TORDRENTI-358976 format. One line per field, with one value per atom (N, C-alpha, C, O): atom name; y, z, x. Coordinates in nm, 2 decimals, always signed. Layout:
N
atomo <- (CA;...)
v <- (Y;...)
w <- (Z;...)
u <- (X;...)
This chain:
88
atomo <- (N;CA;C;O;N;CA;C;O;N;CA;C;O;N;CA;C;O;N;CA;C;O;N;CA;C;O;N;CA;C;O;N;CA;C;O;N;CA;C;O;N;CA;C;O;N;CA;C;O;N;CA;C;O;N;CA;C;O;N;CA;C;O;N;CA;C;O;N;CA;C;O;N;CA;C;O;N;CA;C;O;N;CA;C;O;N;CA;C;O;N;CA;C;O;N;CA;C;O;N;CA;C;O;N;CA;C;O;N;CA;C;O;N;CA;C;O;N;CA;C;O;N;CA;C;O;N;CA;C;O;N;CA;C;O;N;CA;C;O;N;CA;C;O;N;CA;C;O;N;CA;C;O;N;CA;C;O;N;CA;C;O;N;CA;C;O;N;CA;C;O;N;CA;C;O;N;CA;C;O;N;CA;C;O;N;CA;C;O;N;CA;C;O;N;CA;C;O;N;CA;C;O;N;CA;C;O;N;CA;C;O;N;CA;C;O;N;CA;C;O;N;CA;C;O;N;CA;C;O;N;CA;C;O;N;CA;C;O;N;CA;C;O;N;CA;C;O;N;CA;C;O;N;CA;C;O;N;CA;C;O;N;CA;C;O;N;CA;C;O;N;CA;C;O;N;CA;C;O;N;CA;C;O;N;CA;C;O;N;CA;C;O;N;CA;C;O;N;CA;C;O;N;CA;C;O;N;CA;C;O;N;CA;C;O;N;CA;C;O;N;CA;C;O;N;CA;C;O;N;CA;C;O;N;CA;C;O;N;CA;C;O;N;CA;C;O;N;CA;C;O;N;CA;C;O;N;CA;C;O;N;CA;C;O;N;CA;C;O;N;CA;C;O;N;CA;C;O;N;CA;C;O;N;CA;C;O;N;CA;C;O;N;CA;C;O)
v <- (-0.12;+0.01;+0.15;+0.27;+0.11;+0.20;+0.25;+0.37;+0.14;+0.22;+0.24;+0.30;+0.20;+0.28;+0.43;+0.51;+0.47;+0.58;+0.67;+0.79;+0.64;+0.73;+0.71;+0.76;+0.64;+0.65;+0.77;+0.87;+0.73;+0.84;+1.00;+1.09;+1.01;+1.11;+1.19;+1.31;+1.11;+1.18;+1.21;+1.27;+1.18;+1.20;+1.38;+1.43;+1.44;+1.54;+1.63;+1.71;+1.59;+1.62;+1.76;+1.80;+1.88;+1.99;+2.05;+2.11;+2.01;+2.10;+1.91;+1.81;+1.94;+1.83;+1.98;+2.08;+1.90;+1.95;+1.93;+1.87;+1.96;+1.96;+1.96;+2.01;+1.92;+1.91;+1.77;+1.74;+1.66;+1.52;+1.54;+1.65;+1.47;+1.45;+1.36;+1.28;+1.36;+1.36;+1.17;+1.14;+1.10;+0.95;+0.84;+0.73;+0.94;+0.89;+0.93;+1.00;+0.86;+0.85;+0.93;+0.95;+0.97;+0.98;+0.88;+0.86;+0.79;+0.72;+0.75;+0.84;+0.71;+0.72;+0.60;+0.53;+0.54;+0.42;+0.38;+0.42;+0.30;+0.27;+0.23;+0.19;+0.24;+0.16;+0.20;+0.16;+0.29;+0.42;+0.54;+0.58;+0.62;+0.75;+0.86;+0.97;+0.79;+0.87;+0.77;+0.66;+0.88;+0.75;+0.88;+0.99;+0.82;+0.83;+0.86;+0.81;+0.97;+0.97;+0.93;+0.96;+0.84;+0.79;+0.84;+0.89;+0.84;+0.94;+0.75;+0.73;+0.67;+0.58;+0.63;+0.71;+0.52;+0.54;+0.52;+0.46;+0.53;+0.45;+0.26;+0.18;+0.28;+0.11;+0.06;+0.02;+0.05;-0.03;-0.11;-0.23;+0.02;-0.04;-0.11;-0.17;-0.15;-0.30;-0.40;-0.52;-0.39;-0.50;-0.59;-0.55;-0.78;-0.86;-0.82;-0.81;-0.81;-0.76;-0.66;-0.67;-0.49;-0.38;-0.42;-0.32;-0.50;-0.50;-0.51;-0.46;-0.62;-0.73;-0.58;-0.58;-0.46;-0.37;-0.27;-0.18;-0.22;-0.20;-0.25;-0.17;-0.35;-0.41;-0.43;-0.46;-0.40;-0.42;-0.27;-0.23;-0.18;-0.05;-0.03;+0.01;-0.08;-0.11;-0.22;-0.22;-0.26;-0.32;-0.22;-0.20;-0.17;-0.10;+0.04;+0.12;+0.07;+0.23;+0.26;+0.32;+0.15;+0.24;+0.30;+0.26;+0.41;+0.46;+0.63;+0.73;+0.60;+0.69;+0.73;+0.74;+0.78;+0.77;+0.86;+0.93;+0.87;+0.94;+1.08;+1.20;+1.03;+1.10;+1.21;+1.26;+1.22;+1.28;+1.24;+1.29;+1.10;+1.02;+0.91;+0.88;+0.83;+0.65;+0.68;+0.76;+0.59;+0.52;+0.37;+0.30;+0.31;+0.19;+0.13;+0.13;+0.10;+0.01;-0.11;-0.22;-0.09;-0.15;-0.12;+0.00;-0.19;-0.17;-0.08;-0.10;+0.00;+0.01;-0.01;+0.03;-0.11;-0.21;-0.30;-0.36;-0.31;-0.45;-0.36;-0.40;-0.22;-0.15;-0.09;-0.04;-0.10;-0.11;-0.22;-0.20;-0.31;-0.43;-0.52;-0.59;-0.46;-0.45;-0.41;-0.47;-0.25;-0.13;-0.20;-0.22;-0.24;-0.28;-0.45;-0.49;-0.49;-0.64;-0.55;-0.52;-0.51;-0.43;-0.35;-0.36;-0.28;-0.20;-0.25;-0.20;-0.43;-0.54;-0.55;-0.63)
w <- (-0.02;-0.02;+0.00;-0.03;+0.07;+0.06;-0.09;-0.13;-0.14;-0.28;-0.36;-0.44;-0.39;-0.41;-0.35;-0.43;-0.27;-0.19;-0.26;-0.30;-0.25;-0.33;-0.43;-0.47;-0.52;-0.69;-0.72;-0.79;-0.66;-0.63;-0.64;-0.73;-0.51;-0.51;-0.62;-0.64;-0.67;-0.81;-0.93;-1.03;-0.91;-1.01;-0.96;-0.85;-1.06;-1.03;-1.15;-1.24;-1.10;-1.23;-1.24;-1.35;-1.14;-1.13;-1.24;-1.35;-1.18;-1.20;-1.21;-1.14;-1.34;-1.39;-1.40;-1.47;-1.28;-1.22;-1.42;-1.51;-1.43;-1.58;-1.48;-1.54;-1.34;-1.28;-1.31;-1.36;-1.33;-1.24;-1.18;-1.20;-1.05;-0.97;-1.04;-1.11;-1.03;-1.12;-1.08;-0.98;-1.16;-1.14;-1.12;-1.07;-1.20;-1.25;-1.38;-1.46;-1.38;-1.54;-1.52;-1.40;-1.59;-1.60;-1.71;-1.83;-1.62;-1.74;-1.77;-1.70;-1.82;-1.87;-1.89;-1.99;-1.77;-1.72;-1.75;-1.68;-1.84;-1.90;-2.01;-2.12;-2.00;-2.14;-2.19;-2.31;-2.15;-2.25;-2.25;-2.18;-2.34;-2.34;-2.23;-2.24;-2.12;-1.93;-1.87;-1.81;-1.89;-1.88;-1.72;-1.69;-1.70;-1.57;-1.55;-1.59;-1.47;-1.48;-1.36;-1.26;-1.38;-1.27;-1.24;-1.33;-1.18;-1.13;-1.12;-1.00;-1.16;-1.13;-1.12;-1.19;-1.00;-1.04;-1.19;-1.27;-1.23;-1.33;-1.35;-1.44;-1.17;-1.14;-1.22;-1.34;-1.17;-1.27;-1.39;-1.41;-1.52;-1.67;-1.63;-1.74;-1.58;-1.60;-1.53;-1.52;-1.49;-1.44;-1.57;-1.65;-1.51;-1.66;-1.65;-1.75;-1.54;-1.50;-1.59;-1.69;-1.51;-1.59;-1.67;-1.74;-1.75;-1.92;-2.05;-2.16;-1.93;-2.05;-2.02;-2.13;-1.95;-2.01;-2.07;-2.12;-2.11;-2.26;-2.39;-2.49;-2.39;-2.51;-2.58;-2.70;-2.44;-2.45;-2.52;-2.60;-2.45;-2.54;-2.68;-2.80;-2.60;-2.77;-2.97;-3.09;-2.91;-2.95;-3.04;-3.16;-2.91;-2.93;-2.97;-2.99;-2.97;-3.01;-3.15;-3.26;-3.07;-3.16;-3.06;-2.95;-3.16;-3.09;-3.08;-3.05;-3.13;-3.12;-3.00;-3.02;-2.86;-2.75;-2.79;-2.87;-2.75;-2.79;-2.68;-2.70;-2.58;-2.45;-2.41;-2.30;-2.54;-2.53;-2.45;-2.44;-2.35;-2.30;-2.33;-2.44;-2.25;-2.24;-2.16;-2.07;-2.21;-2.23;-2.17;-2.20;-2.10;-2.08;-2.11;-2.01;-2.22;-2.20;-2.11;-2.17;-2.01;-1.91;-1.80;-1.77;-1.73;-1.61;-1.51;-1.49;-1.46;-1.37;-1.24;-1.18;-1.20;-1.10;-1.13;-1.05;-1.22;-1.32;-1.27;-1.18;-1.35;-1.28;-1.19;-1.18;-1.08;-0.99;-0.89;-0.77;-0.93;-0.88;-0.93;-0.87;-1.06;-1.13;-0.97;-0.87;-1.00;-0.93;-0.78;-0.73;-0.71;-0.57;-0.58;-0.50;-0.64;-0.68;-0.63;-0.52;-0.79;-0.78;-0.62;-0.54;-0.62;-0.50;-0.33;-0.23;-0.38;-0.24;-0.18;-0.08)
u <- (+0.08;+0.02;+0.08;+0.05;+0.17;+0.27;+0.36;+0.36;+0.43;+0.40;+0.36;+0.42;+0.16;+0.09;+0.08;+0.03;+0.11;+0.08;+0.27;+0.27;+0.31;+0.42;+0.45;+0.56;+0.38;+0.37;+0.25;+0.26;+0.12;+0.05;+0.11;+0.09;+0.18;+0.24;+0.30;+0.29;+0.37;+0.47;+0.37;+0.41;+0.27;+0.13;+0.12;+0.14;+0.10;+0.07;-0.07;-0.04;-0.20;-0.24;-0.25;-0.23;-0.27;-0.30;-0.15;-0.16;-0.05;+0.04;+0.13;+0.11;+0.21;+0.33;+0.49;+0.53;+0.50;+0.61;+0.74;+0.69;+0.83;+0.88;+1.03;+1.13;+1.06;+1.15;+1.21;+1.10;+1.28;+1.30;+1.37;+1.42;+1.42;+1.51;+1.61;+1.57;+1.74;+1.90;+1.85;+1.77;+1.90;+1.87;+1.72;+1.71;+1.59;+1.50;+1.46;+1.52;+1.34;+1.21;+1.10;+1.08;+1.05;+0.91;+0.87;+0.92;+0.73;+0.67;+0.52;+0.49;+0.45;+0.31;+0.27;+0.31;+0.17;+0.10;-0.04;-0.13;-0.07;-0.22;-0.31;-0.26;-0.38;-0.41;-0.50;-0.49;-0.62;-0.68;-0.65;-0.56;-0.73;-0.62;-0.59;-0.54;-0.66;-0.58;-0.51;-0.53;-0.39;-0.24;-0.20;-0.24;-0.15;-0.08;+0.08;+0.18;+0.06;+0.26;+0.28;+0.23;+0.38;+0.52;+0.68;+0.74;+0.70;+0.80;+0.96;+0.95;+1.04;+1.06;+1.23;+1.29;+1.30;+1.42;+1.53;+1.45;+1.58;+1.67;+1.70;+1.72;+1.70;+1.80;+1.70;+1.73;+1.55;+1.42;+1.46;+1.46;+1.51;+1.53;+1.65;+1.66;+1.74;+1.80;+1.71;+1.76;+1.60;+1.55;+1.43;+1.35;+1.48;+1.42;+1.21;+1.14;+1.18;+1.02;+0.98;+0.91;+1.09;+1.06;+1.11;+1.08;+1.18;+1.24;+1.10;+1.06;+1.04;+0.94;+0.84;+0.79;+0.78;+0.62;+0.77;+0.70;+0.93;+0.94;+0.94;+0.94;+0.94;+0.87;+0.77;+0.77;+0.63;+0.53;+0.52;+0.44;+0.62;+0.60;+0.66;+0.65;+0.72;+0.82;+0.75;+0.79;+0.66;+0.57;+0.47;+0.45;+0.40;+0.27;+0.31;+0.22;+0.42;+0.43;+0.53;+0.52;+0.66;+0.72;+0.86;+0.91;+0.88;+0.93;+0.89;+0.96;+0.74;+0.64;+0.54;+0.42;+0.62;+0.46;+0.42;+0.48;+0.28;+0.18;+0.20;+0.18;+0.23;+0.21;+0.40;+0.44;+0.47;+0.59;+0.72;+0.83;+0.63;+0.75;+0.76;+0.72;+0.80;+0.81;+0.67;+0.64;+0.60;+0.46;+0.46;+0.56;+0.38;+0.40;+0.23;+0.16;+0.18;+0.13;+0.05;+0.03;+0.01;-0.06;-0.11;-0.11;-0.15;-0.27;-0.13;-0.01;-0.21;-0.19;-0.13;-0.03;-0.24;-0.23;-0.09;-0.01;-0.11;-0.02;+0.13;+0.20;+0.15;+0.27;+0.31;+0.42;+0.19;+0.26;+0.26;+0.29;+0.23;+0.28;+0.45;+0.53;+0.44;+0.60;+0.65;+0.65;+0.68;+0.74;+0.73;+0.84;+0.63;+0.65;+0.74;+0.82;+0.73;+0.86;+0.96;+1.01;+0.98;+1.14;+1.18;+1.27;+1.09;+1.14;+1.18;+1.21;+1.15;+1.20;+1.10;+1.11)
């Protein structure tokens, strides 16, 4: 539950900050037109579970991401499950 709260804090529907802390990356997650913004550590990119999500993104979008950033086409719940696992 704590990871969900942390990830939601990174969401900023009213004010999307353009500043991303060093060592982090913004990703957009969702299967519909409504995508949610998450801030993740760069270290996640090296993990096989996260790389599977990246492969899904590549298959669906190639190098054109509609949100202007990395978009991952999975449910918010799956994304939170994967990142919770990565967090340890």
